[in-house]
C-alpha positions in Angstrom: 134.4 94.6 102.4 134.4 98.0 100.7 137.5 100.1 100.4 138.0 102.6 103.1 135.9 105.8 102.7 136.3 108.1 105.8 133.6 110.7 104.2 131.2 108.0 103.4 131.5 106.1 107.1 131.3 109.1 109.0 127.8 110.0 106.7 126.2 106.4 107.5 127.7 106.7 111.7 125.8 110.3 112.0 122.6 108.9 110.3 122.7 105.7 112.0 123.1 107.3 115.8 120.7 110.1 114.7 118.2 107.2 114.1 118.8 105.5 117.5 118.1 108.8 119.3 115.0 109.2 117.0 113.6 105.7 118.3 114.4 106.6 122.1 112.4 109.8 121.7 109.7 108.1 120.2 109.8 105.7 123.1 109.1 108.6 125.3 106.8 110.3 123.6 103.4 111.3 125.5 100.8 110.1 124.8 102.5 106.8 123.7 101.4 105.2 120.6 101.5 101.9 119.3 102.5 103.7 116.0 105.5 105.3 117.5 106.1 101.9 119.5 106.9 100.0 116.3 108.1 103.0 113.9 111.0 103.3 117.2 111.7 99.6 116.0 112.1 100.3 112.8 114.6 103.1 113.3 116.6 101.1 115.6 116.9 97.8 113.5 117.9 99.6 110.7 120.4 102.1 112.5 122.2 98.8 113.7 122.5 98.1 109.9 123.4 101.2 109.1 126.3 101.7 112.2 127.5 97.6 111.6 127.9 98.5 108.3 130.8 101.1 109.0 132.1 99.5 112.3 132.8 96.1 109.9 134.8 98.2 107.3 136.6 100.5 109.9 137.7 97.5 111.8 138.5 95.7 108.9 140.9 98.4 107.6 142.6 98.8 111.1 142.8 94.5 111.3 141.0 94.3 114.6 138.1 92.9 112.9 138.3 89.5 114.8 137.1 91.5 118.1 133.7 93.4 116.6 132.5 89.8 115.8 131.7 89.0 119.3 129.2 91.9 119.2 127.7 91.8 115.6 125.0 94.6 116.0 122.9 94.1 113.1 119.5 92.5 112.9 118.1 92.6 109.6 115.1 90.0 110.3 113.6 92.7 112.8 113.2 96.0 109.8 110.8 94.1 107.9 108.0 93.2 110.8 108.9 96.6 112.1 108.0 98.4 109.1 104.8 96.4 108.7 103.0 96.4 111.8 104.6 100.4 111.8 101.5 100.5 108.7 99.3 98.6 109.8 99.1 101.2 113.3 99.2 103.9 111.6 96.6 103.5 109.2 93.9 102.4 112.0 94.6 104.2 115.2 92.0 101.0 116.7 94.7 98.4 115.6 96.3 96.6 118.5 98.7 93.8 117.7 98.1 90.4 118.9 100.3 88.3 121.3 99.8 85.5 118.1 101.1 88.4 115.5 104.4 88.5 118.1 105.4 85.7 116.4 106.5 87.8 113.2 109.6 89.0 115.7 111.1 85.3 116.4 113.8 85.0 113.5 115.4 88.3 114.5 115.5 86.5 118.5 116.6 83.2 116.7 119.0 86.2 114.7 120.7 87.7 117.4 121.4 84.2 119.1 122.8 82.9 116.0 125.0 85.8 115.9 126.3 84.5 119.3 127.7 81.6 118.1 130.6 80.2 116.7 128.9 79.3 113.6 128.7 83.3 112.6 132.1 84.3 113.7 134.0 81.3 111.7 131.2 81.4 108.6 131.3 85.2 108.2 135.5 85.8 108.4 135.9 82.5 105.7 133.7 85.0 103.4 136.4 86.1 101.2 138.8 82.2 101.3 139.0 79.1 99.3 137.4 76.9 99.5 134.2 78.2 101.1 133.8 77.2 104.9 130.7 74.8 105.6 129.6 77.6 107.8 130.4 80.8 105.5 127.6 78.8 103.9 125.5 78.8 106.8 126.0 82.6 107.4 125.7 83.8 103.6 121.8 81.4 103.4 120.9 83.3 106.9 121.9 86.6 105.0 120.1 86.3 102.0 117.3 85.2 103.9 117.1 88.3 105.8 116.9 90.3 103.0 114.3 88.1 101.4 112.7 88.3 104.6 112.4 92.4 104.7 111.5 92.5 100.8 108.5 90.5 101.4 107.5 92.7 104.3 108.0 96.1 102.7 106.2 94.3 99.7 103.4 93.7 102.2 103.7 96.9 103.5 103.1 98.9 100.1 100.2 96.4 99.3 98.4 97.2 102.9 98.9 101.5 101.7 97.4 100.6 98.5 94.6 99.4 100.3 93.9 101.8 102.5 94.0 104.2 99.9 91.7 102.5 98.2 89.3 102.1 101.3 89.4 106.1 102.7 88.4 106.8 99.1 85.8 104.6 99.5 84.2 106.3 102.4 85.8 110.1 102.2 85.2 113.2 100.2 87.7 114.8 102.4 91.0 112.8 102.3 93.1 115.4 104.3 95.4 114.0 106.9 94.1 110.5 105.8 96.2 109.4 102.6 99.6 109.0 104.6 101.1 110.3 101.2 104.5 110.9 103.4 104.6 106.9 104.1 103.8 106.1 101.3 107.4 107.4 98.9 110.0 106.1 101.8 108.1 102.0 101.9 107.7 102.2 98.1 111.9 103.2 98.0 112.4 100.9 100.4 110.7 98.4 98.3 112.9 99.3 95.4 115.6 99.3 97.1 115.3 95.8 98.8 114.4 94.2 95.4 116.7 96.3 93.2 120.0 95.7 96.1 118.9 92.1 95.2 119.2 92.2 91.6 122.1 94.6 91.1 124.4 92.2 93.4 124.2 89.2 91.9 124.6 90.7 88.1 127.8 92.4 89.7 128.9 88.8 91.1 128.1 86.7 88.7 128.9 88.9 85.6 131.7 90.9 87.3 133.7 89.5 90.0 132.3 92.4 92.5 134.0 94.8 90.4 131.4 97.3 90.8 130.8 96.7 94.1 132.8 100.3 95.3 130.4 102.3 93.4 126.9 101.9 94.8 127.6 99.8 98.3 128.3 102.2 100.5 126.2 105.5 98.2 123.1 103.4 98.5 123.4 102.9 102.3 123.9 106.8 103.0 120.9 107.7 100.6 118.7 105.1 102.7 119.8 106.3 106.2 118.9 109.4 105.1 115.5 108.0 104.3 115.4 106.4 106.9 116.0 109.6 109.2 113.7 111.5 107.9 111.0 109.1 108.3 111.4 109.1 111.7 111.7 113.0 112.1 108.3 112.6 110.0 106.8 110.0 111.6 107.4 111.9 115.2 105.7 115.2 113.6 102.7 113.9 111.7 99.4 112.9 113.5 97.9 109.3 113.1 95.2 109.5 111.2 91.7 109.8 112.8 90.0 107.2 109.7 89.2 103.8 111.8 88.0 100.8 111.0 90.1 100.2 108.5 92.1 96.7 109.5 88.7 95.1 110.8 87.2 95.5 107.3 87.6 92.9 104.5 89.0 94.5 101.7 85.9 93.8 99.7 83.2 94.1 102.3 80.9 96.6 100.3 78.3 94.1 99.2 74.8 94.5 97.6 72.9 94.8 94.5 72.4 96.9 91.8 69.4 99.2 92.0 68.9 102.4 89.7 66.1 103.7 91.3 68.3 104.1 94.5 71.0 105.7 92.4 68.9 108.0 91.0 67.7 109.1 94.7 71.3 109.1 95.2 71.6 111.9 92.4 68.5 113.7 93.0 69.8 114.0 96.9 73.1 115.8 95.8 71.9 117.9 93.0 68.7 119.0 95.0 70.1 118.7 98.8 73.8 119.3 98.3 75.7 117.4 101.4 78.5 117.8 99.4 78.9 121.6 100.4 79.9 120.0 103.4 83.9 119.5 103.5 83.7 116.8 105.8 80.9 114.8 103.9 81.7 111.1 104.5 79.5 107.4 103.3 78.5 107.7 106.7 76.6 111.1 106.7 75.7 110.3 103.2 73.8 107.4 104.1 72.2 108.8 107.0 70.6 111.6 104.9 69.6 108.6 101.9 68.1 106.3 104.7 70.3 103.5 103.4 73.0 101.0 104.7 76.7 102.9 104.3 77.1 99.6 102.6 74.3 99.8 100.1 75.6 103.4 99.3 78.5 102.0 98.7 78.2 99.4 96.2 75.7 101.7 94.2 77.9 104.3 94.0 80.6 102.2 93.0 78.6 99.4 90.3 76.0 101.7 89.1 77.4 105.5 88.6 81.0 103.4 88.3 82.5 106.0 90.6 84.5 105.5 94.1 82.9 108.1 97.0 85.9 110.3 96.6 85.6 110.7 93.0 81.6 111.0 93.2 81.3 113.2 95.6 84.0 115.6 94.2 82.8 115.9 91.1 79.1 117.7 92.1 81.9 120.0 94.3 83.8 120.6 90.7 80.0 121.2 88.9 79.6 123.6 91.7 82.6 125.6 91.3 81.9 125.6 87.4 78.5 126.9 87.9 79.7 129.8 90.5 82.3 131.6 88.5 80.1 131.9 85.8 77.9 134.4 87.8 77.5 137.7 87.5 78.7 138.2 90.9 82.1 136.0 91.1 84.4 138.5 91.5 83.3 138.7 94.7 85.3 135.7 96.0 88.9 134.5 94.6 88.9 131.0 92.5 89.9 129.7 96.5 86.9 131.1 98.1 85.0 129.7 95.2 86.4 126.6 95.8 85.9 126.3 99.4 82.5 127.6 99.1 82.2 124.5 97.2 82.8 121.9 99.6 87.1 121.5 99.0 89.1 122.6 101.9 92.3 122.3 100.6 94.2 124.3 97.9 96.3 121.8 96.6 93.1 118.9 96.4 91.0 121.2 94.8 93.5 122.2 92.0 94.3 118.1 91.7 90.8 116.8 91.2 89.5 119.8 89.1 92.2 119.2 86.6 91.9 115.5 86.8 88.2 116.2 85.9 88.4 118.8 83.6 91.9 118.4 82.1 92.5 122.0 82.6 93.8 124.1 85.6 90.9 126.1 87.7 92.9 128.8 86.3 93.0 128.1 82.5 89.0 126.9 83.1 88.1 130.6 84.6 90.0 132.6 81.9 88.3 130.1 79.1 84.5 130.8 79.8 85.5 134.9 80.4 86.8 135.3 77.1 
């Protein structure tokens, strides 16, 4: 238990109940989507953990913790699977969880049952007693298994989002509303939190006898509560990606053979036909233009031209922009206007890609060639 901190407990409770309200709104949202269902579960399980932490300390302060043990709220084993299947659902609208995959939620059912037994009640009450009761050892093992479960599923979610990023860059030249950058940030923070939490608490316990717990325990959960609510609000507002097929595509599906002639053909078509001027050019559209199988096109771009599809197409767009701003009538359009005419459809994407490929901003390049 941490020292009483009414302000901290109040903040945690506010964000905890806010997360519960968001989970209800997500379940009622129309049209209903599988991703909303798993996000609602994630918010619910996390909010139960946050509320539980605050209530345990409040009940302990008033010396009525024995009553609280009968309706333990925390369900840690539900957080990891909920986040993982939310990530799977949001990356591919075509993904539908199978019956066999629901086994991932079996531990949370067992956890709920465990909290209704005397083993939990006696074990949790013996946390600060010496010698430690055998049931307390069982309780601590259950808690650490839960933390390990959350950590493993979060790492799997980070890995899934990294693979998804690789997948869309190998198939799309326009990543707007497809990158799910808003999701990667909280997931990475979640991952860092749980892994760091295990390391920090063990260092504090082994070397400092939990002397520093007061400085990191409640502040850490306040930050995590805020991030979770932000994820809930953002997930409620953000549309699901339109890129389908990720969950059914092996990550190393682009099999083929090197073909220098086809590589030159692709470059020739890009140079002369300029399909990259279409902001929505993707692997399938380019392959149809080339009369090639998409897998073959992808393999040649990756292995013969040493770029992914996203980099390959945007390289031509950058060169198109360079040519446009060197023409005598360049002042008829702004730099952003030339970027749009070159095939870009986003100012942020244009600035990022141009700087990455040239080492300077579009403005810096423009001033350099006109001085």
